[in-house]
N, C-alpha and C positions, 0 to 999 in steps of 0.2 A: 778527291774521290767521291763517288756517288754516296748518297745517304741511304744506308741499308734499311732504315725504317720505312722507306718509300717503295720497297720491293715487295711483290707478292708472287710466289711461285705456286701456281695452282694447277690442278688437273680437273678435267671434266669426265666423270665416269658414270655409267648406267647400264641398264639392260639393252639388248638389241632393240632398236626402234623407239627408244624413249625420247629421242630428239637431242642427243649430245652435239652432233655435228652441226645441226641447224642452230642450236644455242650458241655454239662457237662462232658461226658465221655472223649471227646478229651482234655478238660482242665486238667482232672485228669491224663491222659496219659502224656501230655506235662510236667506237674509239677512233674512227677515221683511218683505220688501217687499210680497208678496201672501200671502193666507191660503189661497186655493184655487188649485191649479195647473190651468191650462186645457190641454187637449190639442190638438195641431195637427189630429189626425184628427177631432176633434169641431168644429173651426173655432172654438175658444175661447181660443187662446193670447193672451197679453197684448200681445206686440210685433207680432203680425200683426193689426193692427186694421182694415185696409181690408177692405171686403166681398169684393173680388176675392181677397185673400190667404186669408181664412177659407174661401172656397168651394173654391179650388184646392189649399189646403194647401201653398202655397209662399210664400216671403217675397219681396216685390216692392221695398219700399223699406227702407232701413236705419232702424231705430228706436233712439232713444237712451233710456237709463234710468240711474238712479243708485241704488246701494245700498251698504250698509256691511257689512264683514266684519272681525272682530277690530280694531275701531277704525280700519280703513282705509276710505277712500271710493273705491268703484269706479264709474267712469263707463263703462257698457257699451254698445256698439253691436252689435246683431244685424244682420248683413248678408245680402243674398240670395245664393243659390248659383247661380241660373240665369244662363247665359252672356249672355242678353239684357240682364241688369241689372248686368253687370260694373262699370259706371261707379259704381254705389253702393258696391261694395267698394273700388274704387280711391280714391274721394274720402274714404271713411272711414279707410282705412289712412293717408292723407296726414296726418290730424290726430291719430292715435293714437300712443301710446308703446309699446304692446305688443299682442299678439294671442294668441288661442287657435285653433289650426287643428284642426278636428274631422274625423276620418276614420271612415268606416263600417268596423266590424270585419269585415264580409264583402265589402263593395265595394272597400275599400282606397283606394289613391291614384287618384282618378278624374280625367278630363281637366280639369274645372273647378277641382279642387284644384290642379292644376299651374299654371293661369293665375293663381289667387289667390296661390299661393306665390311665383310670379315677381313679381307686383306687390309683395308684402310684402318680397321681397329688394331690389327697386328702391327701395322707401321705407325700407329698412334698419330694419324693425320687428322687435324681439325677440319670439319667440313660444314658447309651450308647445304640445305636441301632445297631443290627447286622442283616444284610439282608443275610439269609442263602439259601442254596439249589440253588445256581446260576448255578449248573451243570444240573438242571432239565429242561425238556421241558417247553417252555413258560416262562422261567425266564426272568425278566426284571428289573434290578436294578433301573433304572431311574424312571420307573413307580411307584415302591414301594416308592421311595423318594417323589414323587408327592403326593401319597396317605397319607403319614405321614403328609404332610403339610395340605392337604385338608380335610381328614377324621378326623385326630386326632387334627388338629389345632396346631401342634407342629412345632418347627423350627429345621429341621435336618441340622447338619453341616457336609458336606461330607468330610470324612478323607481319604477314599480309593476309587479307581475306579476299576471295574473289567477289566481284560484283556481277551478278548474272552467271549463267552456266550454258554450256554447249553453244548454240548459235547466238544466244543473247549475252555472251561473255564480253563485257565492254572495258573492264579495268579492274583495279584492285584498291583495297583500302589499306593504308599504312597504319598498323595497329598502334605503333608508338606515338606518331604525331596526330593520329585520328584525322587524317586527310584522305580524300578519295582521288585517285589518279584515273581519269577517264580518257580513253583514246577515241579518236574519230575513225571513220571507215576508210581513210586514205591508205592505211597499211604502213604509214611512215612512223618510225619509232618516236620522232621528236614531236609529233602532233598530239599532245595530250594536254588536258586542263586539270588543274588542281581544284577540287570542289569540296563541299561539305559532304559528310557521310550520308548516303541515302537514308531516308527516314526509317525504312523497314529494317535497316541493319544496325541502328544505333545501339540496341540492347546487346546484340552479339559482340559488337566492337568494344563496348564497355567491359563486357565479361572477359574477352581475350586480353584487353589492355591491362586489366587488374591481374590476370594470371601472369602476364609478361613481367610486370613490375615485381610481383611476389617472387617469381623464379629468379629474376635478375639480382634483387638485393640480397639473396642468400649468399652471394659471392663476397659481401662486405659486411662484417658484423656491426660496425658503427651505423652504417646506412640502414641496416635492417632494424636496429633498435629505434632509430629516429622514425622510420616508416611505421613501426608498430605504435609509436606515440602520436601518429597522425601527421607527421611532416611528409610533404610530397617531394621525392627526389627530383633533381633537374634532369633534363634529357641527356646532358653530358655525363652525369653520374651513372645513369642507367646504361648508356652505351659502353662506358668503361667496364661495368659489371658484365654486360653481355660478351664483350671482347674476352674478358678473363675466363668466363664459363665455357666459351667456345674453345679457347685454347686448351683448357683442361679436359675437354670432351665431356663436360657435365651435361651439356645440351647442344642441340644443333638448330640454329636459326632457320626457319622454314618459310620459303617464299612460294608464290604461285604466279602463273601467267601462261602465255602462249608464245613460244619463240617464233613459230611460223608467222603468226599475226603481229609480231613485234610488240607484244604487250607485256609489260612487267620486267623487262630485262634490265632497265636502268637501276631499279631498286636492288637487283641481285649484284650488279657491279658496285653500287654504293656499299653493299654489305661486305663484298670482298675486301674493299678498302677499310671499312670501319671495323670488321670483326675478325677476319682471318689474320693469322700471325705473320709477321715479317720474318726473314731468315734468322734474325737474332733472337726471336722470342720462342723458337721451338727448342726442345731439348737437343743438344748437339749430338752428332753421330758418335757412337763409341769406337775406339780404336781396338784392334784385336792383335793377338800375338801371331806372328807370321807362321811359326811352326805348328802350334796347337789349334789356332783359330779361337782360343778363349779370349774374352775381353781382358784388356790390361788395366782397366780402371781409368785410363786417360780418355779424353774426348777431343773431337775436332771442333774447337770453339770457332763460331762464325765471326771472324774479325779480319780486317785487311792487314793488320800488322803481324798476324801469326804466320808461321811457315806455310808454303803452298800445299794444299791437300785437295784432291778432287776424286770423284768416282765416275768411271766410264759406265754409263747405264744403257747405251744403245749404239749399235754399229749399223750404218746404212751405206749401201753402195749406190752411187748415182753416176750421172754422166761425167762428173768431174773427178771421180775417184772415190776412195773410201772416206766416209765421214764418221768421226767418233764423237758422239754426244757426251758431254761431260757436265756434271754439276760441281761447281767449285764451292767447297765448304769453307776454306780459309785461305788467306793470302792473296797474292796478285799473280797473274800470268801475263807475260808480255811476249810479243812476237820475237822469235829468235832465242827464247829461253831453252835451256836443257833441263828436262825433267826425268825422274826415275819412275819406272813401272815396277812397283814393289812385288808384283806377282811373278815377273820374269827376271827381275834383277837387272834389266837392261835400261840404258838411258836413251831418250829420243829428243831430237831438237824440234821445237814447235815452228812449223813453217807458216801455214796460213790458219787464222782463226776467223770464224764467221758467225754471225748471228742469223738464225734461221727464221724465215717466215714461210712455213710449209715447205715448198721446194724452191723458193727464191732465197737469196742470201745477201747479207751486207758484210763487207770485210771489216775486221776489227784489228786494232793494234794492241789493245790491252783488255783484260777482263779481270774481275775481282770476286771476292767471296760473295756468294748469293747468286751469281750469274749462272745461267744455263746456256752453254754455247756449243758449237761444233768445231772440231779441229780436223783439217783436211790432211789426208795422206799419212796417218800414223801406221806403223808397221805391225807390231805384234800385240796390239791391245785387244782384249776380249771383254765382253760384257761382265761387269762386276770387278774389273781390275782397279786397283788404287793407283793414282798418279800423284807423285809427291816431289818435294824438294830433295835433291840428292844428298844434301847435308843433313836433312831430318827425315830419314826413311820411316814410314809408318804404314799400317794396313787398316783400311776402314772395314767395317762389318760387311762381309760379302753377301751376295744374293743367293737364295736357294730356289731352284726351279723344279717344277713337277716332272715326273717321269712320263715318257710317251706311252700310250696304251694301244696304238694301232700301227701296223706297218704295211707297206706295199713293196713289191719287187719291181724294179724298172730296168729296162735295157734300152740303149740308144737305137733309133730306127736304122741309122746307117752306120757302117763300119767305122768311119772316121770320127764319129761323134763322141767317142768315149772320153777322149782327153778334154774336149770342150765341156762335156757334161761334168767331169770331175772338177774343173775349175769353177764352173757356175754353182755346183752344189756346195763347194767349199765356201763360196761367198754367202750363200743362203744360211749355212750352218753358223757362220760367224755372226750373222745378223740376228738369228733367232735361236736362243739356247734350248727351247723346247722341241726343236726340230733336229733330229739326229740321223746320221747316216752310217751304215756299215756294209762291208762286203761279205757275202756268204762265201766262205773260202771254198766250199765244195762245189757250188754251182757257178761261182763267179758272178752271180747277180748282185746288183747294188740294191740294198734294202733301205728305204726311207721310212723314218718313224716319226709320228707326230701325235697331236692331241685329239684328232678326230678326222672324219672323212673330209669335211670342208677345208680343214687346215692343209691336208695333203693335196687336195684338189687345187687349191690356190698355188701351192708351191710348184706343182707340175705346170700350171698355167703360166707362172712367172718364168719358169725355165724355157718354156716354148716361146713366149713373146719377147721377154727382155733379153734372153741369151741365145735365142734361136736354136734351142736343143729340142728336137722331137723325140718323144719317148714312147716305148711300148710299156703300158702299165699292167701289172698282174692284178689278181684279186686281192682285196685287203686281207691282211692276216691279223689274227688276234694274238696279243701278247699273253699266252698262257703261262702259268707257273706250276711248279711241282712242290710237294711237301711230303712229309711222312706222318703217319697217324698212330704208329705204335712204337714203344721203346724196345731197344735191342741191346743185349750185352754180348760182346764178341771179342775175339782175339785175332791178331794177324801177325805173321812173321814174314819179313822179307829177307831172304839171304841169297847171295850170289857169289859163287866161288870161281875165280878165274886166276890165271897166273898173277902173282903179286898179291897185294892186299885185296880182300873181298869186300862185300857189303853185308851188313847185318843190322836189323832193327826189329824189335818185337814190341807190339803195343797191345795192351788190354784196355778196352774202352766201353763206354755206354753211350748210345745215341738215343735221344728222345725228342719228340716234337716240342718246339718252343712256343711262347706266347705269340698270338698274331701281331705282326709288325716288329717282332724283336730281331729278325734277321738271323745271322749266323753267330752263335756264341760258343766259345771254347773255354773250358777250365781244366786245370790239372790238379788232382788230389793225390798224386804219387807221393808216398813217403818212403824213406829209407834209400833213396837214390838208385832205385832199379832202372829208372831212365834219368840220366843226368839233365839238370835244368837247361843246359845250353841247347838241348835238342827240342825243347817245347815249342819255340817259334817255328821250327821246321815242320813239326807235326801239325801245328795249327795252320800253317801255310798250305800244307798238302791237302787237308780237309777243305779249307776255304776255296782253294783253286778249283776243286771239283764241284762247288756249288753252282758254277756257271752252267753246268749241263747235267740235268737230271737223268735218271735211268729209264724213265717211261718213254718220253718222246723228245728228250734232249733240250727241254726248256729249263730256265734257271730255277734253282731251288729256293724256297723261302722258309724262314723260321725253324731252325734246327739247333739243338744243343748237343755238343760233344763233350763228354767228360773222360779224361785220360786217368785211369786209376792205378795202372800197373804196367809192367812190361819187362824187357830185358835188353842188355846191350853187351857188346863185345869190346874189350879194351882197344883192340887194333882195328877191327873191321867196321865198327860203328862210326857213322858220320852223319852230318845234318842231311845230306842228300839221301842216305839210306832210309832215314826216318821219314823224310818227305814222301819217298816212293812207297814206304809201308802205309802211310796215311791214305795215299791215293788208292792203293790196293784194298785197304780196309773199307773205304767208301764204296768201291764197286762191289765188294763182297757183302756188306751189311745192309745197304739201302734197300735192295730188293726184298730183304726179310722184314723191313720195317713198315710194311703195307704202304708203299708210296701211292700218292694220290694226285690227280691233276686238278689244278685250280683255274678258274676263269675270272676275268675282270667283270665286275658288276657295275653298271652305270646307274647314276641317279637321274632318272628321266622325268621331265616335266612336260606334260602335253596339255595344250590349250585347245579346246574343241567347242563348237556350237552345241547347245543342249540336245538338239535332235540326234546327234551322232554319238552321244556318250556311251550307249550300250555297245555299239560297234567297236569303238576305240578300246573299251575295256576288254571286250572279247578278243580283240586282236592282240592286245598286250599279254593277255593270259596265254594265248597260243604261242607267244614268243617267250614263254616261261617267266613272265613278269610277275612280281609281287606288288599288288596295288597297295599303296601305303595310305593314301588320303585323297579325298576329292572335295573341292569347294566351289560353290556356284558364285559367279561374279555377274555383273550387269550384262556382259555381252557373251557369256559362255561359261564353260566349266573348266577348271584346272584339275588335272589328274596327276598325282605324284606316284611314281612306281620305281622299283628296283628291277632292272632288266639286264640279262647277260649281254655283253657287247656283241658277241657272235650272232645274236638274233636281230641286231639293230641295223645291219647294213642295208642301205637303200630305203630306210624307213620313211624318209620325208616324202618320197614319191607315193608310197603306199598310203600314208596318212592323208595326203592331198586327195587321193582317189576316194577314200572313205568319206571325207568331210567336204567334198566338192570344192577343194582348194582353200577352205577357210581355216584348217587346222594348222597349228604351229607347234614345234617342240624344241626343247634344248636338253642337252645331257652333259654330265661330267662324270669323271671316274669317281667311284665311291670306295669299293674294297674288293678283295678277292674272296671267292667262295668255291667249295668243292664242285666239280662237274658231275652231272648225273652219269651213270654207267654208259648209257648209249652214246653220249657225246664224247666221253673220254675214249671209248673204244675206237670211234671213228678217227679222232685226232691221233691216237697212237698208231693206228693202221696206216694213216696218211704219212706219218713220220717214217714208219718202217719202209713204206713203198719208195719214198724219196731217197732213203739211204741205199736201198737195193738198186735203184735206178742209176746210182753213181757207180 
């Protein structure tokens, strides 16, 4: 069996345009996996193999690949930076043991880096930091290190320092060994010389070297005492301490370089091997109870002799059929084995297993704990399902995905296209849990829901090119919500008398607004048995089922508390169904009295603009009902942070480019719900009414 201590499962994540994919290309070239590096801007990179990725120069889905460095096996996942595809980053981090956070030397810590960093903290993934693009205008390594401290609240441990900056960037100094690595102009990664530290940098290097040792020895009390008494620890001892501190997330070893110019990547690869944990060194995944989803206290220990346990973290459809990417946590999987999917309770036989290199593959006959592989042709597996040994069923902690905030209505252009569209959309939904689809029963339209305009744009593009489905796309729709703002005390009686036994249920209840984010809550304070206990679930179900459609414009309701305090029942005519109908009638009767209100999604918007256009951009955001939160000047422009309603942000990128002569950029993600102003809610309610009457 392979030695697990030689495995590194790592992901590369960062903000859009910080250079993740280029860094991955360089790593593949250095490790001998590819012989010609493809450039993102030529649309030829290895991991961006979808047409849409090559055209737009962005990564859309995380691609997995395997390579070797210094006898260690690296399973690398290149993840997208764009906020609309955050789900790809989230699910990749879930199955990785370590990561490399890439930051742009001139852009620094950007909003999407914050989101990804937060995900990595939640998943407790150890990481290295690579400050890239130091050959660019406005690059400043030290400023980015400060931002990592102040914006991310993380502790960067500086391991290399840049020699020269912008056009004069020639190499890096390794702070630990105090050696300078200088590359020549050939652009080849292997053409470097190891020299002494340049004279003008000696003091800085000494200072950072001392900081490095002081931070590292804190991991080992005996070593720290010896160091205080003047003993100098060996390089091996320091490396051991850095490895331990990185694993515990006490600090993050920080490197610098330029992936595009092939400078500084070797040191990052050495650090992956030296400091990032192997699968056996991370805390094992907790197992959860199948019914309740609560942790059982057991864990999936990473070991070959344990029973087989794996998590399906990604599903991809390609020309050979459905691929299910799995991370094996324990045990061994052989071709021909029968495994159990604990989410569906069904067993499946493993036909073909492959090791992926972007969209090429190598057939495997066996795989073991620590591996990330793909299985071809599995039937009913979805993202987040646990696959396990039928004799030892278990459930690994599942994944939680964000709710979509934007929807569009689509219809096929030709009559025969609807079945084809249904099959294709089904495949896309299986691949991407943040992409949802539903049918509007009244209009018969298909509604696609996603994380943003770009997200839905790409999905429509894939349907057209990959599946040959041409669609008519409607205007984007905002996912409004409704809530109540006043408390109401009320009573409702449902009675129906027809031949035989009738129906009777009387409830006295109070409805009041709940805390933001609390959802629907129900409690019963009935004393004396006026409403028998066995009818409480039916009453709760009646109210809960009505939360799907509010009274103003038919949008789902948020944050409401219902208290049942009294009522009445009939020994013969009362039944669960009678009380459920009473609760539904009560909802329709009382919600209009509780001052219902429309809520709209507010987005956290981050705009980057040249200094000359700041006034115009802020004025434009104000017109869009935006609240400016913060603005900070950087070397190449100004970053403006604001909260803006989603309904005002459609088509914003085109507008922003017009104002800033094409130099502005922005990113946004869902933040929270807020009450709509009267004019907006009147328009939305009127539109909903019109739609209803049209039917």
